[in-house]
MIMAR-727876 format. One record per residue: residue number from 1; x, z, y of N, C-alpha, C in turn. Coordinates in steps of 0.05 Angstrom, whole numbers, always signed. Last residue first. Example, Ala and Ser with C-alpha at 12.3 -4.5 7.8 and 13.67 -1.06 7.14 Angstrom:
<nodes>
{nr=2; n.east=+257; n.up=+142; n.north=-45; ca.east=+273; ca.up=+143; ca.north=-21; c.east=+258; c.up=+157; c.north=+1}
{nr=1; n.east=+264; n.up=+156; n.north=-114; ca.east=+246; ca.up=+156; ca.north=-90; c.east=+264; c.up=+156; c.north=-66}
</nodes>
This chain:
<nodes>
{nr=119; n.east=-99; n.up=+515; n.north=+192; ca.east=-112; ca.up=+501; ca.north=+214; c.east=-120; c.up=+521; c.north=+235}
{nr=118; n.east=-43; n.up=+514; n.north=+150; ca.east=-62; ca.up=+530; ca.north=+165; c.east=-73; c.up=+514; c.north=+188}
{nr=117; n.east=-4; n.up=+485; n.north=+124; ca.east=-32; ca.up=+479; ca.north=+118; c.east=-52; c.up=+496; c.north=+133}
{nr=116; n.east=+47; n.up=+495; n.north=+141; ca.east=+39; ca.up=+506; ca.north=+115; c.east=+10; c.up=+502; c.north=+109}
{nr=115; n.east=+52; n.up=+466; n.north=+187; ca.east=+53; ca.up=+495; ca.north=+189; c.east=+43; c.up=+508; c.north=+163}
{nr=114; n.east=+44; n.up=+412; n.north=+180; ca.east=+72; ca.up=+421; ca.north=+185; c.east=+75; c.up=+451; c.north=+185}
{nr=113; n.east=-11; n.up=+414; n.north=+177; ca.east=+4; ca.up=+406; ca.north=+153; c.east=+33; c.up=+415; c.north=+156}
{nr=112; n.east=-22; n.up=+427; n.north=+230; ca.east=-30; ca.up=+445; ca.north=+209; c.east=-14; c.up=+439; c.north=+183}
{nr=111; n.east=-6; n.up=+381; n.north=+257; ca.east=+8; ca.up=+407; ca.north=+262; c.east=+3; c.up=+427; c.north=+240}
{nr=110; n.east=-44; n.up=+346; n.north=+237; ca.east=-15; ca.up=+341; ca.north=+232; c.east=+1; c.up=+367; c.north=+236}
{nr=109; n.east=-91; n.up=+369; n.north=+257; ca.east=-87; ca.up=+367; ca.north=+228; c.east=-57; c.up=+362; c.north=+221}
{nr=108; n.east=-82; n.up=+364; n.north=+312; ca.east=-85; ca.up=+390; ca.north=+300; c.east=-80; c.up=+390; c.north=+270}
{nr=107; n.east=-83; n.up=+308; n.north=+315; ca.east=-59; ca.up=+322; ca.north=+322; c.east=-59; c.up=+350; c.north=+311}
{nr=106; n.east=-136; n.up=+298; n.north=+302; ca.east=-115; ca.up=+288; ca.north=+285; c.east=-89; c.up=+303; c.north=+290}
{nr=105; n.east=-161; n.up=+322; n.north=+347; ca.east=-166; ca.up=+332; ca.north=+320; c.east=-144; c.up=+323; c.north=+301}
{nr=104; n.east=-143; n.up=+288; n.north=+388; ca.east=-136; ca.up=+317; ca.north=+388; c.east=-139; c.up=+329; c.north=+361}
{nr=103; n.east=-168; n.up=+242; n.north=+372; ca.east=-139; ca.up=+243; ca.north=+372; c.east=-129; c.up=+272; c.north=+372}
{nr=102; n.east=-221; n.up=+259; n.north=+380; ca.east=-212; ca.up=+251; ca.north=+353; c.east=-182; c.up=+251; c.north=+351}
{nr=101; n.east=-221; n.up=+267; n.north=+435; ca.east=-225; ca.up=+290; ca.north=+417; c.east=-216; c.up=+284; c.north=+389}
{nr=100; n.east=-214; n.up=+214; n.north=+452; ca.east=-195; ca.up=+235; ca.north=+460; c.east=-197; c.up=+259; c.north=+441}
{nr=99; n.east=-260; n.up=+190; n.north=+431; ca.east=-233; ca.up=+181; ca.north=+423; c.east=-212; c.up=+202; c.north=+429}
{nr=98; n.east=-299; n.up=+218; n.north=+459; ca.east=-298; ca.up=+220; ca.north=+430; c.east=-270; c.up=+211; c.north=+420}
{nr=97; n.east=-288; n.up=+202; n.north=+512; ca.east=-286; ca.up=+231; ca.north=+504; c.east=-284; c.up=+233; c.north=+474}
{nr=96; n.east=-296; n.up=+147; n.north=+508; ca.east=-270; ca.up=+157; ca.north=+517; c.east=-267; c.up=+186; c.north=+508}
{nr=95; n.east=-350; n.up=+144; n.north=+493; ca.east=-329; ca.up=+135; ca.north=+474; c.east=-302; c.up=+145; c.north=+482}
{nr=94; n.east=-373; n.up=+164; n.north=+541; ca.east=-377; ca.up=+178; ca.north=+516; c.east=-355; c.up=+170; c.north=+496}
{nr=93; n.east=-358; n.up=+123; n.north=+576; ca.east=-348; ca.up=+150; ca.north=+580; c.east=-351; c.up=+166; c.north=+555}
{nr=92; n.east=-388; n.up=+81; n.north=+553; ca.east=-359; ca.up=+79; ca.north=+556; c.east=-346; c.up=+106; c.north=+559}
{nr=91; n.east=-442; n.up=+97; n.north=+557; ca.east=-429; ca.up=+94; ca.north=+530; c.east=-399; c.up=+92; c.north=+532}
{nr=90; n.east=-446; n.up=+149; n.north=+608; ca.east=-452; ca.up=+122; ca.north=+598; c.east=-436; c.up=+118; c.north=+572}
{nr=89; n.east=-474; n.up=+200; n.north=+641; ca.east=-458; ca.up=+195; ca.north=+617; c.east=-465; c.up=+167; c.north=+607}
{nr=88; n.east=-470; n.up=+217; n.north=+708; ca.east=-482; ca.up=+201; ca.north=+688; c.east=-463; c.up=+196; c.north=+665}
{nr=87; n.east=-459; n.up=+240; n.north=+760; ca.east=-464; ca.up=+257; ca.north=+736; c.east=-479; c.up=+242; c.north=+714}
{nr=86; n.east=-443; n.up=+206; n.north=+800; ca.east=-472; ca.up=+209; ca.north=+796; c.east=-479; c.up=+226; c.north=+772}
{nr=85; n.east=-382; n.up=+199; n.north=+767; ca.east=-397; ca.up=+192; ca.north=+791; c.east=-427; c.up=+193; c.north=+784}
{nr=84; n.east=-365; n.up=+256; n.north=+725; ca.east=-368; ca.up=+228; ca.north=+731; c.east=-384; c.up=+224; c.north=+756}
{nr=83; n.east=-367; n.up=+309; n.north=+713; ca.east=-344; ca.up=+300; ca.north=+730; c.east=-348; c.up=+271; c.north=+739}
{nr=82; n.east=-410; n.up=+312; n.north=+679; ca.east=-412; ca.up=+326; ca.north=+704; c.east=-390; c.up=+316; c.north=+723}
{nr=81; n.east=-389; n.up=+283; n.north=+635; ca.east=-413; ca.up=+273; ca.north=+650; c.east=-415; c.up=+286; c.north=+677}
{nr=80; n.east=-349; n.up=+318; n.north=+619; ca.east=-342; ca.up=+291; ca.north=+629; c.east=-365; c.up=+279; c.north=+644}
{nr=79; n.east=-379; n.up=+362; n.north=+602; ca.east=-361; ca.up=+365; ca.north=+625; c.east=-353; c.up=+337; c.north=+636}
{nr=78; n.east=-405; n.up=+338; n.north=+558; ca.east=-421; ca.up=+348; ca.north=+581; c.east=-403; c.up=+351; c.north=+605}
{nr=77; n.east=-362; n.up=+328; n.north=+525; ca.east=-379; ca.up=+306; ca.north=+534; c.east=-395; c.up=+314; c.north=+559}
{nr=76; n.east=-343; n.up=+380; n.north=+517; ca.east=-326; ca.up=+360; ca.north=+530; c.east=-342; c.up=+336; c.north=+541}
{nr=75; n.east=-386; n.up=+400; n.north=+489; ca.east=-379; ca.up=+412; ca.north=+514; c.east=-361; c.up=+393; c.north=+530}
{nr=74; n.east=-383; n.up=+368; n.north=+443; ca.east=-406; ca.up=+365; ca.north=+461; c.east=-401; c.up=+378; c.north=+488}
{nr=73; n.east=-334; n.up=+387; n.north=+422; ca.east=-338; ca.up=+358; ca.north=+429; c.east=-360; c.up=+355; c.north=+449}
{nr=72; n.east=-345; n.up=+440; n.north=+412; ca.east=-324; ca.up=+433; ca.north=+432; c.east=-327; c.up=+404; c.north=+441}
{nr=71; n.east=-384; n.up=+434; n.north=+373; ca.east=-391; ca.up=+447; ca.north=+398; c.east=-371; c.up=+440; c.north=+420}
{nr=70; n.east=-353; n.up=+410; n.north=+333; ca.east=-376; ca.up=+395; ca.north=+344; c.east=-384; c.up=+407; c.north=+371}
{nr=69; n.east=-317; n.up=+452; n.north=+324; ca.east=-307; ca.up=+427; ca.north=+335; c.east=-329; c.up=+410; c.north=+346}
{nr=68; n.east=-352; n.up=+489; n.north=+302; ca.east=-338; ca.up=+495; ca.north=+327; c.east=-328; c.up=+470; c.north=+340}
{nr=67; n.east=-370; n.up=+464; n.north=+255; ca.east=-389; ca.up=+469; ca.north=+277; c.east=-375; c.up=+475; c.north=+303}
{nr=66; n.east=-321; n.up=+414; n.north=+235; ca.east=-335; ca.up=+439; ca.north=+232; c.east=-352; c.up=+444; c.north=+256}
{nr=65; n.east=-323; n.up=+347; n.north=+215; ca.east=-319; ca.up=+366; ca.north=+236; c.east=-333; c.up=+392; c.north=+228}
{nr=64; n.east=-334; n.up=+314; n.north=+171; ca.east=-307; ca.up=+314; ca.north=+182; c.east=-302; c.up=+334; c.north=+204}
{nr=63; n.east=-387; n.up=+324; n.north=+156; ca.east=-366; ca.up=+321; ca.north=+135; c.east=-338; c.up=+325; c.north=+147}
{nr=62; n.east=-416; n.up=+323; n.north=+202; ca.east=-414; ca.up=+348; ca.north=+187; c.east=-392; c.up=+347; c.north=+166}
{nr=61; n.east=-409; n.up=+269; n.north=+215; ca.east=-399; ca.up=+290; ca.north=+233; c.east=-396; c.up=+316; c.north=+218}
{nr=60; n.east=-436; n.up=+246; n.north=+171; ca.east=-407; ca.up=+241; ca.north=+176; c.east=-395; c.up=+262; c.north=+194}
{nr=59; n.east=-488; n.up=+265; n.north=+181; ca.east=-474; ca.up=+272; ca.north=+156; c.east=-444; c.up=+268; c.north=+159}
{nr=58; n.east=-498; n.up=+239; n.north=+229; ca.east=-497; ca.up=+268; ca.north=+228; c.east=-482; c.up=+278; c.north=+203}
{nr=57; n.east=-499; n.up=+187; n.north=+210; ca.east=-479; ca.up=+194; ca.north=+230; c.east=-476; c.up=+225; c.north=+231}
{nr=56; n.east=-544; n.up=+188; n.north=+178; ca.east=-518; ca.up=+184; ca.north=+165; c.east=-495; c.up=+192; c.north=+184}
{nr=55; n.east=-584; n.up=+192; n.north=+217; ca.east=-580; ca.up=+214; ca.north=+198; c.east=-553; c.up=+212; c.north=+184}
{nr=54; n.east=-577; n.up=+142; n.north=+243; ca.east=-573; ca.up=+167; ca.north=+257; c.east=-568; c.up=+190; c.north=+238}
{nr=53; n.east=-540; n.up=+96; n.north=+199; ca.east=-564; ca.up=+106; ca.north=+213; c.east=-558; c.up=+133; c.north=+226}
{nr=52; n.east=-478; n.up=+61; n.north=+210; ca.east=-494; ca.up=+82; ca.north=+197; c.east=-519; c.up=+89; c.north=+213}
{nr=51; n.east=-476; n.up=-11; n.north=+212; ca.east=-471; ca.up=+15; ca.north=+225; c.east=-488; c.up=+36; c.north=+212}
{nr=50; n.east=-465; n.up=-44; n.north=+148; ca.east=-478; ca.up=-40; ca.north=+175; c.east=-470; c.up=-13; c.north=+186}
{nr=49; n.east=-424; n.up=-79; n.north=+114; ca.east=-427; ca.up=-51; ca.north=+118; c.east=-439; c.up=-47; c.north=+146}
{nr=48; n.east=-429; n.up=-132; n.north=+69; ca.east=-433; ca.up=-123; ca.north=+96; c.east=-438; c.up=-93; c.north=+97}
{nr=47; n.east=-388; n.up=-171; n.north=+30; ca.east=-402; ca.up=-145; ca.north=+31; c.east=-405; c.up=-137; c.north=+60}
{nr=46; n.east=-383; n.up=-231; n.north=-3; ca.east=-384; ca.up=-218; ca.north=+23; c.east=-400; c.up=-193; c.north=+21}
{nr=45; n.east=-341; n.up=-269; n.north=-46; ca.east=-362; ca.up=-249; ca.north=-43; c.east=-360; c.up=-235; c.north=-16}
{nr=44; n.east=-303; n.up=-309; n.north=-40; ca.east=-322; ca.up=-310; ca.north=-62; c.east=-346; c.up=-292; c.north=-57}
{nr=43; n.east=-273; n.up=-346; n.north=+10; ca.east=-285; ca.up=-320; ca.north=+4; c.east=-306; c.up=-323; c.north=-17}
{nr=42; n.east=-257; n.up=-395; n.north=+26; ca.east=-242; ca.up=-383; ca.north=+4; c.east=-254; c.up=-356; c.north=-5}
{nr=41; n.east=-286; n.up=-408; n.north=+71; ca.east=-293; ca.up=-422; ca.north=+46; c.east=-278; c.up=-410; c.north=+22}
{nr=40; n.east=-261; n.up=-376; n.north=+110; ca.east=-288; ca.up=-369; ca.north=+102; c.east=-295; c.up=-383; c.north=+75}
{nr=39; n.east=-214; n.up=-406; n.north=+116; ca.east=-213; ca.up=-379; ca.north=+105; c.east=-240; c.up=-372; c.north=+94}
{nr=38; n.east=-234; n.up=-452; n.north=+139; ca.east=-218; ca.up=-454; ca.north=+114; c.east=-216; c.up=-427; c.north=+100}
{nr=37; n.east=-258; n.up=-433; n.north=+186; ca.east=-275; ca.up=-444; ca.north=+164; c.east=-260; c.up=-446; c.north=+138}
{nr=36; n.east=-236; n.up=-371; n.north=+211; ca.east=-231; ca.up=-400; ca.north=+208; c.east=-247; c.up=-409; c.north=+184}
{nr=35; n.east=-282; n.up=-324; n.north=+237; ca.east=-263; ca.up=-332; ca.north=+216; c.east=-260; c.up=-362; c.north=+215}
{nr=34; n.east=-321; n.up=-309; n.north=+272; ca.east=-295; ca.up=-318; ca.north=+283; c.east=-275; c.up=-326; c.north=+262}
{nr=33; n.east=-363; n.up=-288; n.north=+245; ca.east=-366; ca.up=-315; ca.north=+256; c.east=-340; c.up=-326; c.north=+267}
{nr=32; n.east=-347; n.up=-235; n.north=+236; ca.east=-345; ca.up=-255; ca.north=+214; c.east=-348; c.up=-284; c.north=+223}
{nr=31; n.east=-320; n.up=-189; n.north=+267; ca.east=-331; ca.up=-215; ca.north=+277; c.east=-329; c.up=-236; c.north=+256}
{nr=30; n.east=-296; n.up=-148; n.north=+244; ca.east=-319; ca.up=-141; ca.north=+260; c.east=-333; c.up=-167; c.north=+270}
{nr=29; n.east=-270; n.up=-153; n.north=+178; ca.east=-272; ca.up=-163; ca.north=+205; c.east=-297; c.up=-152; c.north=+218}
{nr=28; n.east=-227; n.up=-155; n.north=+122; ca.east=-246; ca.up=-140; ca.north=+138; c.east=-246; c.up=-150; c.north=+167}
{nr=27; n.east=-213; n.up=-177; n.north=+56; ca.east=-212; ca.up=-182; ca.north=+85; c.east=-233; c.up=-165; c.north=+99}
{nr=26; n.east=-175; n.up=-171; n.north=-1; ca.east=-198; ca.up=-160; ca.north=+14; c.east=-194; c.up=-165; c.north=+44}
{nr=25; n.east=-156; n.up=-201; n.north=-58; ca.east=-152; ca.up=-202; ca.north=-30; c.east=-177; c.up=-192; c.north=-16}
{nr=24; n.east=-124; n.up=-187; n.north=-117; ca.east=-150; ca.up=-184; ca.north=-103; c.east=-143; c.up=-184; c.north=-73}
{nr=23; n.east=-92; n.up=-211; n.north=-174; ca.east=-91; ca.up=-208; ca.north=-145; c.east=-120; c.up=-206; c.north=-134}
{nr=22; n.east=-96; n.up=-221; n.north=-228; ca.east=-77; ca.up=-199; ca.north=-219; c.east=-78; c.up=-194; c.north=-189}
{nr=21; n.east=-124; n.up=-264; n.north=-240; ca.east=-137; ca.up=-238; ca.north=-247; c.east=-120; c.up=-215; c.north=-237}
{nr=20; n.east=-130; n.up=-318; n.north=-196; ca.east=-113; ca.up=-300; ca.north=-211; c.east=-128; c.up=-274; c.north=-216}
{nr=19; n.east=-136; n.up=-385; n.north=-175; ca.east=-148; ca.up=-360; ca.north=-183; c.east=-129; c.up=-344; c.north=-200}
{nr=18; n.east=-100; n.up=-415; n.north=-121; ca.east=-104; ca.up=-412; ca.north=-150; c.east=-117; c.up=-385; c.north=-156}
{nr=17; n.east=-100; n.up=-408; n.north=-65; ca.east=-108; ca.up=-433; ca.north=-77; c.east=-114; c.up=-432; c.north=-107}
{nr=16; n.east=-81; n.up=-366; n.north=-38; ca.east=-108; ca.up=-363; ca.north=-50; c.east=-117; c.up=-389; c.north=-63}
{nr=15; n.east=-33; n.up=-382; n.north=-17; ca.east=-33; ca.up=-361; ca.north=-37; c.east=-60; c.up=-358; c.north=-51}
{nr=14; n.east=-50; n.up=-420; n.north=+20; ca.east=-33; ca.up=-429; ca.north=-2; c.east=-34; c.up=-408; c.north=-24}
{nr=13; n.east=-78; n.up=-388; n.north=+57; ca.east=-92; ca.up=-409; ca.north=+41; c.east=-76; c.up=-418; c.north=+17}
{nr=12; n.east=-35; n.up=-358; n.north=+77; ca.east=-58; ca.up=-345; ca.north=+63; c.east=-72; c.up=-365; c.north=+46}
{nr=11; n.east=-4; n.up=-398; n.north=+100; ca.east=+7; ca.up=-381; ca.north=+78; c.east=-15; c.up=-368; c.north=+62}
{nr=10; n.east=-40; n.up=-416; n.north=+139; ca.east=-31; ca.up=-434; ca.north=+118; c.east=-19; c.up=-419; c.north=+94}
{nr=9; n.east=-43; n.up=-369; n.north=+171; ca.east=-67; ca.up=-381; ca.north=+158; c.east=-59; c.up=-399; c.north=+135}
{nr=8; n.east=+10; n.up=-366; n.north=+189; ca.east=-2; ca.up=-344; ca.north=+173; c.east=-26; c.up=-354; c.north=+157}
{nr=7; n.east=+13; n.up=-413; n.north=+218; ca.east=+31; ca.up=-409; ca.north=+195; c.east=+20; c.up=-387; c.north=+177}
{nr=6; n.east=-25; n.up=-403; n.north=+258; ca.east=-29; ca.up=-426; ca.north=+240; c.east=-12; c.up=-423; c.north=+215}
{nr=5; n.east=-1; n.up=-360; n.north=+284; ca.east=-27; ca.up=-356; ca.north=+270; c.east=-32; c.up=-379; c.north=+250}
{nr=4; n.east=+44; n.up=-386; n.north=+303; ca.east=+47; ca.up=-363; ca.north=+285; c.east=+21; c.up=-358; c.north=+269}
{nr=3; n.east=+21; n.up=-423; n.north=+338; ca.east=+37; ca.up=-432; ca.north=+315; c.east=+40; c.up=-410; c.north=+294}
{nr=2; n.east=-46; n.up=-404; n.north=+357; ca.east=-17; ca.up=-405; ca.north=+361; c.east=-4; c.up=-415; c.north=+335}
{nr=1; n.east=-104; n.up=-439; n.north=+372; ca.east=-91; ca.up=-422; ca.north=+352; c.east=-61; c.up=-426; c.north=+356}
</nodes>
């Protein structure tokens, strides 16, 4: 652990030493086993949010993407697979395409806000 990390941890532990009704500290991690034991001992309540089920993933897609964007995403995934060696779509390639299309979507939203809200 670096000196900066140790200082941050000590500051956190110092601030959480006394109970207060005015302060709520929420921690989020993808690796709960990697938390320092001193930090883990200060946590009163743990909430786990598992990965969404397949049907929940479709709900999220429908919530955030319109049908045209989903079609464009899948066309991009298909094109990426065809361009890849042996025409194979692996999880890494899929994630790259999804990340690229998500960034493109965010850019469109930013431009739309700057253009009076038209998408």
